Structures are given as C-alpha cells and as structure tokens.
CHARMM internal coordinates of N, CA and C (Angstrom, degrees):
IC EDIT
DIST 1 N 1 CA 1.4553
DIST 1 CA 1 C 1.5289
ANGL 1 N 1 CA 1 C 109.12
DIST 1 C 2 N 1.3229
ANGL 1 CA 1 C 2 N 114.56
DIHE 1 N 1 CA 1 C 2 N 142.17
DIST 2 N 2 CA 1.4618
ANGL 1 C 2 N 2 CA 119.94
DIHE 1 CA 1 C 2 N 2 CA 175.65
DIST 2 CA 2 C 1.5247
ANGL 2 N 2 CA 2 C 109.22
DIHE 1 C 2 N 2 CA 2 C -125.39
DIST 2 C 3 N 1.3108
ANGL 2 CA 2 C 3 N 115.26
DIHE 2 N 2 CA 2 C 3 N 155.31
DIST 3 N 3 CA 1.4574
ANGL 2 C 3 N 3 CA 121.57
DIHE 2 CA 2 C 3 N 3 CA 179.89
DIST 3 CA 3 C 1.5246
ANGL 3 N 3 CA 3 C 108.79
DIHE 2 C 3 N 3 CA 3 C -85.66
DIST 3 C 4 N 1.3177
ANGL 3 CA 3 C 4 N 115.99
DIHE 3 N 3 CA 3 C 4 N 129.20
DIST 4 N 4 CA 1.4699
ANGL 3 C 4 N 4 CA 123.17
DIHE 3 CA 3 C 4 N 4 CA 175.86
DIST 4 CA 4 C 1.5237
ANGL 4 N 4 CA 4 C 107.90
DIHE 3 C 4 N 4 CA 4 C -117.73
DIST 4 C 5 N 1.3325
ANGL 4 CA 4 C 5 N 116.37
DIHE 4 N 4 CA 4 C 5 N 164.27
DIST 5 N 5 CA 1.4569
ANGL 4 C 5 N 5 CA 119.92
DIHE 4 CA 4 C 5 N 5 CA -176.89
DIST 5 CA 5 C 1.5279
ANGL 5 N 5 CA 5 C 112.95
DIHE 4 C 5 N 5 CA 5 C -128.32
DIST 5 C 6 N 1.3144
ANGL 5 CA 5 C 6 N 113.98
DIHE 5 N 5 CA 5 C 6 N 153.11
DIST 6 N 6 CA 1.4647
ANGL 5 C 6 N 6 CA 121.94
DIHE 5 CA 5 C 6 N 6 CA 173.92
DIST 6 CA 6 C 1.5276
ANGL 6 N 6 CA 6 C 110.94
DIHE 5 C 6 N 6 CA 6 C -106.12
DIST 6 C 7 N 1.3201
ANGL 6 CA 6 C 7 N 117.09
DIHE 6 N 6 CA 6 C 7 N 7.71
DIST 7 N 7 CA 1.4576
ANGL 6 C 7 N 7 CA 122.97
DIHE 6 CA 6 C 7 N 7 CA -176.54
DIST 7 CA 7 C 1.5295
ANGL 7 N 7 CA 7 C 111.43
DIHE 6 C 7 N 7 CA 7 C -54.97
DIST 7 C 8 N 1.3235
ANGL 7 CA 7 C 8 N 116.91
DIHE 7 N 7 CA 7 C 8 N -41.04
DIST 8 N 8 CA 1.4620
ANGL 7 C 8 N 8 CA 119.79
DIHE 7 CA 7 C 8 N 8 CA -175.35
DIST 8 CA 8 C 1.5235
ANGL 8 N 8 CA 8 C 112.05
DIHE 7 C 8 N 8 CA 8 C -68.84
DIST 8 C 9 N 1.3170
ANGL 8 CA 8 C 9 N 117.29
DIHE 8 N 8 CA 8 C 9 N -32.32
DIST 9 N 9 CA 1.4575
ANGL 8 C 9 N 9 CA 120.31
DIHE 8 CA 8 C 9 N 9 CA 175.73
DIST 9 CA 9 C 1.5320
ANGL 9 N 9 CA 9 C 110.53
DIHE 8 C 9 N 9 CA 9 C -73.98
DIST 9 C 10 N 1.3212
ANGL 9 CA 9 C 10 N 116.30
DIHE 9 N 9 CA 9 C 10 N -37.73
DIST 10 N 10 CA 1.4590
ANGL 9 C 10 N 10 CA 121.21
DIHE 9 CA 9 C 10 N 10 CA -177.79
DIST 10 CA 10 C 1.5271
ANGL 10 N 10 CA 10 C 112.95
DIHE 9 C 10 N 10 CA 10 C -72.55
DIST 10 C 11 N 1.3227
ANGL 10 CA 10 C 11 N 117.51
DIHE 10 N 10 CA 10 C 11 N -25.00
DIST 11 N 11 CA 1.4654
ANGL 10 C 11 N 11 CA 119.73
DIHE 10 CA 10 C 11 N 11 CA -175.71
DIST 11 CA 11 C 1.5223
ANGL 11 N 11 CA 11 C 112.13
DIHE 10 C 11 N 11 CA 11 C -70.01
DIST 11 C 12 N 1.3375
ANGL 11 CA 11 C 12 N 117.88
DIHE 11 N 11 CA 11 C 12 N -23.36
DIST 12 N 12 CA 1.4719
ANGL 11 C 12 N 12 CA 120.52
DIHE 11 CA 11 C 12 N 12 CA 177.18
DIST 12 CA 12 C 1.5239
ANGL 12 N 12 CA 12 C 109.47
DIHE 11 C 12 N 12 CA 12 C -61.95
DIST 12 C 13 N 1.3145
ANGL 12 CA 12 C 13 N 115.89
DIHE 12 N 12 CA 12 C 13 N 122.39
DIST 13 N 13 CA 1.4541
ANGL 12 C 13 N 13 CA 120.33
DIHE 12 CA 12 C 13 N 13 CA -178.55
DIST 13 CA 13 C 1.5178
ANGL 13 N 13 CA 13 C 113.52
DIHE 12 C 13 N 13 CA 13 C 94.27
DIST 13 C 14 N 1.3379
ANGL 13 CA 13 C 14 N 117.20
DIHE 13 N 13 CA 13 C 14 N -23.56
DIST 14 N 14 CA 1.4633
ANGL 13 C 14 N 14 CA 120.49
DIHE 13 CA 13 C 14 N 14 CA 178.55
DIST 14 CA 14 C 1.5252
ANGL 14 N 14 CA 14 C 111.80
DIHE 13 C 14 N 14 CA 14 C -97.28
DIST 14 C 15 N 1.3095
ANGL 14 CA 14 C 15 N 116.41
DIHE 14 N 14 CA 14 C 15 N -37.24
DIST 15 N 15 CA 1.4580
ANGL 14 C 15 N 15 CA 121.80
DIHE 14 CA 14 C 15 N 15 CA -176.77
DIST 15 CA 15 C 1.5215
ANGL 15 N 15 CA 15 C 109.14
DIHE 14 C 15 N 15 CA 15 C -130.74
DIST 15 C 16 N 1.3275
ANGL 15 CA 15 C 16 N 115.87
DIHE 15 N 15 CA 15 C 16 N 143.40
DIST 16 N 16 CA 1.4559
ANGL 15 C 16 N 16 CA 121.05
DIHE 15 CA 15 C 16 N 16 CA -175.92
DIST 16 CA 16 C 1.5131
ANGL 16 N 16 CA 16 C 114.16
DIHE 15 C 16 N 16 CA 16 C -66.07
DIST 16 C 17 N 1.3431
ANGL 16 CA 16 C 17 N 115.65
DIHE 16 N 16 CA 16 C 17 N -35.28
DIST 17 N 17 CA 1.4650
ANGL 16 C 17 N 17 CA 120.28
DIHE 16 CA 16 C 17 N 17 CA -179.50
DIST 17 CA 17 C 1.5288
ANGL 17 N 17 CA 17 C 109.17
DIHE 16 C 17 N 17 CA 17 C -160.30
DIST 17 C 18 N 1.3177
ANGL 17 CA 17 C 18 N 116.36
DIHE 17 N 17 CA 17 C 18 N 178.02
DIST 18 N 18 CA 1.4709
ANGL 17 C 18 N 18 CA 120.10
DIHE 17 CA 17 C 18 N 18 CA -177.66
DIST 18 CA 18 C 1.5183
ANGL 18 N 18 CA 18 C 112.51
DIHE 17 C 18 N 18 CA 18 C -70.83
DIST 18 C 19 N 1.3124
ANGL 18 CA 18 C 19 N 117.79
DIHE 18 N 18 CA 18 C 19 N -25.68
DIST 19 N 19 CA 1.4672
ANGL 18 C 19 N 19 CA 120.62
DIHE 18 CA 18 C 19 N 19 CA 176.39
DIST 19 CA 19 C 1.5218
ANGL 19 N 19 CA 19 C 110.29
DIHE 18 C 19 N 19 CA 19 C -64.59
DIST 19 C 20 N 1.3079
ANGL 19 CA 19 C 20 N 116.12
DIHE 19 N 19 CA 19 C 20 N -43.49
DIST 20 N 20 CA 1.4690
ANGL 19 C 20 N 20 CA 120.80
DIHE 19 CA 19 C 20 N 20 CA 177.57
DIST 20 CA 20 C 1.5240
ANGL 20 N 20 CA 20 C 110.64
DIHE 19 C 20 N 20 CA 20 C -64.90
DIST 20 C 21 N 1.3232
ANGL 20 CA 20 C 21 N 116.75
DIHE 20 N 20 CA 20 C 21 N -41.23
DIST 21 N 21 CA 1.4648
ANGL 20 C 21 N 21 CA 120.94
DIHE 20 CA 20 C 21 N 21 CA 177.94
DIST 21 CA 21 C 1.5263
ANGL 21 N 21 CA 21 C 110.68
DIHE 20 C 21 N 21 CA 21 C -61.88
DIST 21 C 22 N 1.3240
ANGL 21 CA 21 C 22 N 117.23
DIHE 21 N 21 CA 21 C 22 N -44.79
DIST 22 N 22 CA 1.4721
ANGL 21 C 22 N 22 CA 121.35
DIHE 21 CA 21 C 22 N 22 CA 179.44
DIST 22 CA 22 C 1.5200
ANGL 22 N 22 CA 22 C 110.79
DIHE 21 C 22 N 22 CA 22 C -60.78
DIST 22 C 23 N 1.3161
ANGL 22 CA 22 C 23 N 116.94
DIHE 22 N 22 CA 22 C 23 N -39.67
DIST 23 N 23 CA 1.4577
ANGL 22 C 23 N 23 CA 121.53
DIHE 22 CA 22 C 23 N 23 CA 179.28
DIST 23 CA 23 C 1.5301
ANGL 23 N 23 CA 23 C 110.69
DIHE 22 C 23 N 23 CA 23 C -61.63
DIST 23 C 24 N 1.3207
ANGL 23 CA 23 C 24 N 116.69
DIHE 23 N 23 CA 23 C 24 N -46.31
DIST 24 N 24 CA 1.4670
ANGL 23 C 24 N 24 CA 121.05
DIHE 23 CA 23 C 24 N 24 CA 179.21
DIST 24 CA 24 C 1.5304
ANGL 24 N 24 CA 24 C 110.66
DIHE 23 C 24 N 24 CA 24 C -66.35
DIST 24 C 25 N 1.3354
ANGL 24 CA 24 C 25 N 116.97
DIHE 24 N 24 CA 24 C 25 N -37.06
DIST 25 N 25 CA 1.4618
ANGL 24 C 25 N 25 CA 121.02
DIHE 24 CA 24 C 25 N 25 CA -179.61
DIST 25 CA 25 C 1.5244
ANGL 25 N 25 CA 25 C 112.53
DIHE 24 C 25 N 25 CA 25 C -76.03
DIST 25 C 26 N 1.3418
ANGL 25 CA 25 C 26 N 116.04
DIHE 25 N 25 CA 25 C 26 N -12.11
DIST 26 N 26 CA 1.4631
ANGL 25 C 26 N 26 CA 122.77
DIHE 25 CA 25 C 26 N 26 CA -178.63
DIST 26 CA 26 C 1.5225
ANGL 26 N 26 CA 26 C 111.72
DIHE 25 C 26 N 26 CA 26 C 61.40
DIST 26 C 27 N 1.3438
ANGL 26 CA 26 C 27 N 115.18
DIHE 26 N 26 CA 26 C 27 N 41.31
DIST 27 N 27 CA 1.4609
ANGL 26 C 27 N 27 CA 121.73
DIHE 26 CA 26 C 27 N 27 CA 173.26
DIST 27 CA 27 C 1.5253
ANGL 27 N 27 CA 27 C 107.48
DIHE 26 C 27 N 27 CA 27 C -129.44
DIST 27 C 28 N 1.3064
ANGL 27 CA 27 C 28 N 116.62
DIHE 27 N 27 CA 27 C 28 N 167.66
DIST 28 N 28 CA 1.4609
ANGL 27 C 28 N 28 CA 119.53
DIHE 27 CA 27 C 28 N 28 CA -179.82
DIST 28 CA 28 C 1.5273
ANGL 28 N 28 CA 28 C 110.19
DIHE 27 C 28 N 28 CA 28 C -75.90
DIST 28 C 29 N 1.3101
ANGL 28 CA 28 C 29 N 114.71
DIHE 28 N 28 CA 28 C 29 N 152.94
DIST 29 N 29 CA 1.4582
ANGL 28 C 29 N 29 CA 120.73
DIHE 28 CA 28 C 29 N 29 CA 177.45
DIST 29 CA 29 C 1.5236
ANGL 29 N 29 CA 29 C 109.33
DIHE 28 C 29 N 29 CA 29 C -62.39
DIST 29 C 30 N 1.3337
ANGL 29 CA 29 C 30 N 116.50
DIHE 29 N 29 CA 29 C 30 N -38.48
DIST 30 N 30 CA 1.4718
ANGL 29 C 30 N 30 CA 119.61
DIHE 29 CA 29 C 30 N 30 CA -179.32
DIST 30 CA 30 C 1.5243
ANGL 30 N 30 CA 30 C 111.28
DIHE 29 C 30 N 30 CA 30 C -64.00
DIST 30 C 31 N 1.3317
ANGL 30 CA 30 C 31 N 118.04
DIHE 30 N 30 CA 30 C 31 N -37.96
DIST 31 N 31 CA 1.4680
ANGL 30 C 31 N 31 CA 120.02
DIHE 30 CA 30 C 31 N 31 CA 177.10
DIST 31 CA 31 C 1.5235
ANGL 31 N 31 CA 31 C 110.03
DIHE 30 C 31 N 31 CA 31 C -63.94
DIST 31 C 32 N 1.3159
ANGL 31 CA 31 C 32 N 116.64
DIHE 31 N 31 CA 31 C 32 N -42.36
DIST 32 N 32 CA 1.4558
ANGL 31 C 32 N 32 CA 120.78
DIHE 31 CA 31 C 32 N 32 CA 179.80
DIST 32 CA 32 C 1.5270
ANGL 32 N 32 CA 32 C 110.75
DIHE 31 C 32 N 32 CA 32 C -61.51
DIST 32 C 33 N 1.3265
ANGL 32 CA 32 C 33 N 116.97
DIHE 32 N 32 CA 32 C 33 N -44.58
DIST 33 N 33 CA 1.4654
ANGL 32 C 33 N 33 CA 120.50
DIHE 32 CA 32 C 33 N 33 CA 178.85
DIST 33 CA 33 C 1.5274
ANGL 33 N 33 CA 33 C 111.75
DIHE 32 C 33 N 33 CA 33 C -66.10
DIST 33 C 34 N 1.3180
ANGL 33 CA 33 C 34 N 117.23
DIHE 33 N 33 CA 33 C 34 N -38.41
DIST 34 N 34 CA 1.4683
ANGL 33 C 34 N 34 CA 119.86
DIHE 33 CA 33 C 34 N 34 CA 179.88
DIST 34 CA 34 C 1.5231
ANGL 34 N 34 CA 34 C 111.56
DIHE 33 C 34 N 34 CA 34 C -65.48
DIST 34 C 35 N 1.3231
ANGL 34 CA 34 C 35 N 116.68
DIHE 34 N 34 CA 34 C 35 N -39.64
DIST 35 N 35 CA 1.4686
ANGL 34 C 35 N 35 CA 119.70
DIHE 34 CA 34 C 35 N 35 CA 176.27
DIST 35 CA 35 C 1.5231
ANGL 35 N 35 CA 35 C 109.33
DIHE 34 C 35 N 35 CA 35 C -64.49
DIST 35 C 36 N 1.3169
ANGL 35 CA 35 C 36 N 116.46
DIHE 35 N 35 CA 35 C 36 N -43.84
DIST 36 N 36 CA 1.4662
ANGL 35 C 36 N 36 CA 120.90
DIHE 35 CA 35 C 36 N 36 CA 179.92
DIST 36 CA 36 C 1.5310
ANGL 36 N 36 CA 36 C 111.95
DIHE 35 C 36 N 36 CA 36 C -59.75
DIST 36 C 37 N 1.3297
ANGL 36 CA 36 C 37 N 116.80
DIHE 36 N 36 CA 36 C 37 N -39.01
DIST 37 N 37 CA 1.4633
ANGL 36 C 37 N 37 CA 121.99
DIHE 36 CA 36 C 37 N 37 CA -179.40
DIST 37 CA 37 C 1.5201
ANGL 37 N 37 CA 37 C 113.06
DIHE 36 C 37 N 37 CA 37 C -82.47
DIST 37 C 38 N 1.3265
ANGL 37 CA 37 C 38 N 117.66
DIHE 37 N 37 CA 37 C 38 N -6.04
DIST 38 N 38 CA 1.4554
ANGL 37 C 38 N 38 CA 121.28
DIHE 37 CA 37 C 38 N 38 CA -179.20
DIST 38 CA 38 C 1.5152
ANGL 38 N 38 CA 38 C 113.41
DIHE 37 C 38 N 38 CA 38 C 80.22
DIST 38 C 39 N 1.3290
ANGL 38 CA 38 C 39 N 117.36
DIHE 38 N 38 CA 38 C 39 N 14.19
DIST 39 N 39 CA 1.4614
ANGL 38 C 39 N 39 CA 121.87
DIHE 38 CA 38 C 39 N 39 CA -179.78
DIST 39 CA 39 C 1.5261
ANGL 39 N 39 CA 39 C 112.00
DIHE 38 C 39 N 39 CA 39 C -88.52
DIST 39 C 40 N 1.3219
ANGL 39 CA 39 C 40 N 115.79
DIHE 39 N 39 CA 39 C 40 N -12.20
DIST 40 N 40 CA 1.4603
ANGL 39 C 40 N 40 CA 120.61
DIHE 39 CA 39 C 40 N 40 CA 179.01
DIST 40 CA 40 C 1.5100
ANGL 40 N 40 CA 40 C 108.55
DIHE 39 C 40 N 40 CA 40 C -139.74
DIST 40 C 41 N 1.3087
ANGL 40 CA 40 C 41 N 115.51
DIHE 40 N 40 CA 40 C 41 N 139.80
DIST 41 N 41 CA 1.4667
ANGL 40 C 41 N 41 CA 120.36
DIHE 40 CA 40 C 41 N 41 CA 178.37
DIST 41 CA 41 C 1.5160
ANGL 41 N 41 CA 41 C 110.64
DIHE 40 C 41 N 41 CA 41 C -80.62
DIST 41 C 42 N 1.2985
ANGL 41 CA 41 C 42 N 114.64
DIHE 41 N 41 CA 41 C 42 N 160.13
DIST 42 N 42 CA 1.4616
ANGL 41 C 42 N 42 CA 121.59
DIHE 41 CA 41 C 42 N 42 CA 178.90
DIST 42 CA 42 C 1.5189
ANGL 42 N 42 CA 42 C 108.33
DIHE 41 C 42 N 42 CA 42 C -75.69
DIST 42 C 43 N 1.3313
ANGL 42 CA 42 C 43 N 115.44
DIHE 42 N 42 CA 42 C 43 N 128.31
DIST 43 N 43 CA 1.4635
ANGL 42 C 43 N 43 CA 120.03
DIHE 42 CA 42 C 43 N 43 CA 179.58
DIST 43 CA 43 C 1.5339
ANGL 43 N 43 CA 43 C 109.48
DIHE 42 C 43 N 43 CA 43 C -116.59
DIST 43 C 44 N 1.3117
ANGL 43 CA 43 C 44 N 115.26
DIHE 43 N 43 CA 43 C 44 N -178.35
DIST 44 N 44 CA 1.4588
ANGL 43 C 44 N 44 CA 120.88
DIHE 43 CA 43 C 44 N 44 CA -176.00
DIST 44 CA 44 C 1.5283
ANGL 44 N 44 CA 44 C 111.49
DIHE 43 C 44 N 44 CA 44 C -60.45
DIST 44 C 45 N 1.3194
ANGL 44 CA 44 C 45 N 117.62
DIHE 44 N 44 CA 44 C 45 N -41.73
DIST 45 N 45 CA 1.4559
ANGL 44 C 45 N 45 CA 121.25
DIHE 44 CA 44 C 45 N 45 CA -179.33
DIST 45 CA 45 C 1.5365
ANGL 45 N 45 CA 45 C 110.94
DIHE 44 C 45 N 45 CA 45 C -61.79
DIST 45 C 46 N 1.3321
ANGL 45 CA 45 C 46 N 117.02
DIHE 45 N 45 CA 45 C 46 N -37.50
DIST 46 N 46 CA 1.4595
ANGL 45 C 46 N 46 CA 121.23
DIHE 45 CA 45 C 46 N 46 CA 178.01
DIST 46 CA 46 C 1.5254
ANGL 46 N 46 CA 46 C 110.03
DIHE 45 C 46 N 46 CA 46 C -66.50
DIST 46 C 47 N 1.3090
ANGL 46 CA 46 C 47 N 117.40
DIHE 46 N 46 CA 46 C 47 N -43.01
DIST 47 N 47 CA 1.4727
ANGL 46 C 47 N 47 CA 121.68
DIHE 46 CA 46 C 47 N 47 CA -179.99
DIST 47 CA 47 C 1.5288
ANGL 47 N 47 CA 47 C 110.00
DIHE 46 C 47 N 47 CA 47 C -62.38
DIST 47 C 48 N 1.3124
ANGL 47 CA 47 C 48 N 117.00
DIHE 47 N 47 CA 47 C 48 N -46.93
DIST 48 N 48 CA 1.4656
ANGL 47 C 48 N 48 CA 120.88
DIHE 47 CA 47 C 48 N 48 CA 179.50
DIST 48 CA 48 C 1.5249
ANGL 48 N 48 CA 48 C 109.87
DIHE 47 C 48 N 48 CA 48 C -61.78
DIST 48 C 49 N 1.3277
ANGL 48 CA 48 C 49 N 116.55
DIHE 48 N 48 CA 48 C 49 N -42.80
DIST 49 N 49 CA 1.4591
ANGL 48 C 49 N 49 CA 120.93
DIHE 48 CA 48 C 49 N 49 CA 178.93
DIST 49 CA 49 C 1.5199
ANGL 49 N 49 CA 49 C 112.58
DIHE 48 C 49 N 49 CA 49 C -62.74
DIST 49 C 50 N 1.3166
ANGL 49 CA 49 C 50 N 116.64
DIHE 49 N 49 CA 49 C 50 N -40.41
DIST 50 N 50 CA 1.4626
ANGL 49 C 50 N 50 CA 120.51
DIHE 49 CA 49 C 50 N 50 CA 178.68
DIST 50 CA 50 C 1.5263
ANGL 50 N 50 CA 50 C 110.47
DIHE 49 C 50 N 50 CA 50 C -64.00
DIST 50 C 51 N 1.3072
ANGL 50 CA 50 C 51 N 116.61
DIHE 50 N 50 CA 50 C 51 N -37.95
DIST 51 N 51 CA 1.4641
ANGL 50 C 51 N 51 CA 120.48
DIHE 50 CA 50 C 51 N 51 CA 178.64
DIST 51 CA 51 C 1.5326
ANGL 51 N 51 CA 51 C 110.76
DIHE 50 C 51 N 51 CA 51 C -67.61
DIST 51 C 52 N 1.3490
ANGL 51 CA 51 C 52 N 117.23
DIHE 51 N 51 CA 51 C 52 N -32.83
DIST 52 N 52 CA 1.4671
ANGL 51 C 52 N 52 CA 120.69
DIHE 51 CA 51 C 52 N 52 CA 175.50
DIST 52 CA 52 C 1.5259
ANGL 52 N 52 CA 52 C 110.63
DIHE 51 C 52 N 52 CA 52 C -69.82
DIST 52 C 53 N 1.3202
ANGL 52 CA 52 C 53 N 116.58
DIHE 52 N 52 CA 52 C 53 N -40.55
DIST 53 N 53 CA 1.4624
ANGL 52 C 53 N 53 CA 121.44
DIHE 52 CA 52 C 53 N 53 CA -176.64
DIST 53 CA 53 C 1.5212
ANGL 53 N 53 CA 53 C 112.41
DIHE 52 C 53 N 53 CA 53 C -72.67
DIST 53 C 54 N 1.3237
ANGL 53 CA 53 C 54 N 116.60
DIHE 53 N 53 CA 53 C 54 N -29.42
DIST 54 N 54 CA 1.4662
ANGL 53 C 54 N 54 CA 121.98
DIHE 53 CA 53 C 54 N 54 CA -178.12
DIST 54 CA 54 C 1.5257
ANGL 54 N 54 CA 54 C 109.72
DIHE 53 C 54 N 54 CA 54 C -130.33
DIST 54 C 55 N 1.3327
ANGL 54 CA 54 C 55 N 117.40
DIHE 54 N 54 CA 54 C 55 N 67.68
DIST 55 N 55 CA 1.4723
ANGL 54 C 55 N 55 CA 120.61
DIHE 54 CA 54 C 55 N 55 CA -173.77
DIST 55 CA 55 C 1.5291
ANGL 55 N 55 CA 55 C 114.46
DIHE 54 C 55 N 55 CA 55 C -64.20
DIST 55 C 56 N 1.3139
ANGL 55 CA 55 C 56 N 117.91
DIHE 55 N 55 CA 55 C 56 N -21.53
DIST 56 N 56 CA 1.4705
ANGL 55 C 56 N 56 CA 120.33
DIHE 55 CA 55 C 56 N 56 CA -179.59
DIST 56 CA 56 C 1.5212
ANGL 56 N 56 CA 56 C 112.88
DIHE 55 C 56 N 56 CA 56 C -89.25
DIST 56 C 57 N 1.3311
ANGL 56 CA 56 C 57 N 117.31
DIHE 56 N 56 CA 56 C 57 N -2.82
DIST 57 N 57 CA 1.4642
ANGL 56 C 57 N 57 CA 121.59
DIHE 56 CA 56 C 57 N 57 CA -179.38
DIST 57 CA 57 C 1.5163
ANGL 57 N 57 CA 57 C 110.85
DIHE 56 C 57 N 57 CA 57 C -94.91
DIST 57 C 58 N 1.3027
ANGL 57 CA 57 C 58 N 115.69
DIHE 57 N 57 CA 57 C 58 N 145.70
DIST 58 N 58 CA 1.4636
ANGL 57 C 58 N 58 CA 121.38
DIHE 57 CA 57 C 58 N 58 CA 175.42
DIST 58 CA 58 C 1.5241
ANGL 58 N 58 CA 58 C 108.97
DIHE 57 C 58 N 58 CA 58 C -82.11
DIST 58 C 59 N 1.3039
ANGL 58 CA 58 C 59 N 115.57
DIHE 58 N 58 CA 58 C 59 N 160.07
DIST 59 N 59 CA 1.4595
ANGL 58 C 59 N 59 CA 121.48
DIHE 58 CA 58 C 59 N 59 CA -178.66
DIST 59 CA 59 C 1.5276
ANGL 59 N 59 CA 59 C 111.62
DIHE 58 C 59 N 59 CA 59 C -57.77
DIST 59 C 60 N 1.3278
ANGL 59 CA 59 C 60 N 116.95
DIHE 59 N 59 CA 59 C 60 N -40.79
DIST 60 N 60 CA 1.4682
ANGL 59 C 60 N 60 CA 119.37
DIHE 59 CA 59 C 60 N 60 CA -179.15
DIST 60 CA 60 C 1.5288
ANGL 60 N 60 CA 60 C 112.93
DIHE 59 C 60 N 60 CA 60 C -75.34
DIST 60 C 61 N 1.3291
ANGL 60 CA 60 C 61 N 117.55
DIHE 60 N 60 CA 60 C 61 N -10.06
DIST 61 N 61 CA 1.4572
ANGL 60 C 61 N 61 CA 121.08
DIHE 60 CA 60 C 61 N 61 CA 172.14
DIST 61 CA 61 C 1.5281
ANGL 61 N 61 CA 61 C 110.76
DIHE 60 C 61 N 61 CA 61 C -84.20
DIST 61 C 62 N 1.3243
ANGL 61 CA 61 C 62 N 116.31
DIHE 61 N 61 CA 61 C 62 N -24.78
DIST 62 N 62 CA 1.4589
ANGL 61 C 62 N 62 CA 121.77
DIHE 61 CA 61 C 62 N 62 CA -178.46
DIST 62 CA 62 C 1.5286
ANGL 62 N 62 CA 62 C 112.85
DIHE 61 C 62 N 62 CA 62 C -92.67
DIST 62 C 63 N 1.3317
ANGL 62 CA 62 C 63 N 116.99
DIHE 62 N 62 CA 62 C 63 N -29.46
DIST 63 N 63 CA 1.4626
ANGL 62 C 63 N 63 CA 121.37
DIHE 62 CA 62 C 63 N 63 CA -173.78
DIST 63 CA 63 C 1.5255
ANGL 63 N 63 CA 63 C 111.23
DIHE 62 C 63 N 63 CA 63 C -136.70
DIST 63 C 64 N 1.3221
ANGL 63 CA 63 C 64 N 115.05
DIHE 63 N 63 CA 63 C 64 N 155.46
DIST 64 N 64 CA 1.4649
ANGL 63 C 64 N 64 CA 121.42
DIHE 63 CA 63 C 64 N 64 CA 176.45
DIST 64 CA 64 C 1.5275
ANGL 64 N 64 CA 64 C 109.05
DIHE 63 C 64 N 64 CA 64 C -152.31
DIST 64 C 65 N 1.3105
ANGL 64 CA 64 C 65 N 116.07
DIHE 64 N 64 CA 64 C 65 N 162.12
DIST 65 N 65 CA 1.4559
ANGL 64 C 65 N 65 CA 121.71
DIHE 64 CA 64 C 65 N 65 CA 179.05
DIST 65 CA 65 C 1.5180
ANGL 65 N 65 CA 65 C 109.96
DIHE 64 C 65 N 65 CA 65 C -96.66
DIST 65 C 66 N 1.3262
ANGL 65 CA 65 C 66 N 115.60
DIHE 65 N 65 CA 65 C 66 N 139.92
DIST 66 N 66 CA 1.4698
ANGL 65 C 66 N 66 CA 121.45
DIHE 65 CA 65 C 66 N 66 CA 178.16
DIST 66 CA 66 C 1.5274
ANGL 66 N 66 CA 66 C 108.36
DIHE 65 C 66 N 66 CA 66 C -132.70
DIST 66 C 67 N 1.3182
ANGL 66 CA 66 C 67 N 116.50
DIHE 66 N 66 CA 66 C 67 N 153.04
DIST 67 N 67 CA 1.4668
ANGL 66 C 67 N 67 CA 119.07
DIHE 66 CA 66 C 67 N 67 CA 177.61
DIST 67 CA 67 C 1.5264
ANGL 67 N 67 CA 67 C 110.75
DIHE 66 C 67 N 67 CA 67 C -62.28
DIST 67 C 68 N 1.3043
ANGL 67 CA 67 C 68 N 115.77
DIHE 67 N 67 CA 67 C 68 N 144.17
DIST 68 N 68 CA 1.4680
ANGL 67 C 68 N 68 CA 121.00
DIHE 67 CA 67 C 68 N 68 CA 178.67
DIST 68 CA 68 C 1.5281
ANGL 68 N 68 CA 68 C 107.60
DIHE 67 C 68 N 68 CA 68 C -84.36
DIST 68 C 69 N 1.3076
ANGL 68 CA 68 C 69 N 118.25
DIHE 68 N 68 CA 68 C 69 N 107.44
DIST 69 N 69 CA 1.4656
ANGL 68 C 69 N 69 CA 123.73
DIHE 68 CA 68 C 69 N 69 CA -175.01
DIST 69 CA 69 C 1.5180
ANGL 69 N 69 CA 69 C 110.89
DIHE 68 C 69 N 69 CA 69 C -100.07
DIST 69 C 70 N 1.3030
ANGL 69 CA 69 C 70 N 117.58
DIHE 69 N 69 CA 69 C 70 N 65.33
DIST 70 N 70 CA 1.4630
ANGL 69 C 70 N 70 CA 120.52
DIHE 69 CA 69 C 70 N 70 CA -179.97
DIST 70 CA 70 C 1.4794
ANGL 70 N 70 CA 70 C 111.08
DIHE 69 C 70 N 70 CA 70 C -101.27
END
COOR INIT
IC SEED 1 N 1 CA 1 C
IC BUILD
C-alpha cells in the first residue's frame, strides 16, 4: 500500500496555483510537482504542509491508501 493525496483536488478554489500552495505548505514547488506526477512519494514534510494548507480538513480527507501497482 502507498499513501496518495487529495491535496491537488482540494487546492482548486483555495489557492490560485501550485506555487501558492507550495508556499503555504512550506515545501518546494518541485517537490509538489514530483508528488503530483508520482515521481516522489509523500513524506512527513508533505503531510505536515498539507495540514497547514488545509487546517479544517481531517487527515483522511487529505490522504488515502492505494494498492502499490509496481
């Protein structure tokens, strides 16, 4: 199982673009894009940043488990 995120769907309407989202999450724009493209896994810093960007959302609203299809 791998951790997936709903952050990119939730950012529509809350943030103007991914650069603004990365700034609020306190992570680099490149890390945000790599996670979005599936080139980088979600780490602790990403989880903490998502919680900062969406403080009214629960953890299970931001993240979910998916089968590892490798």
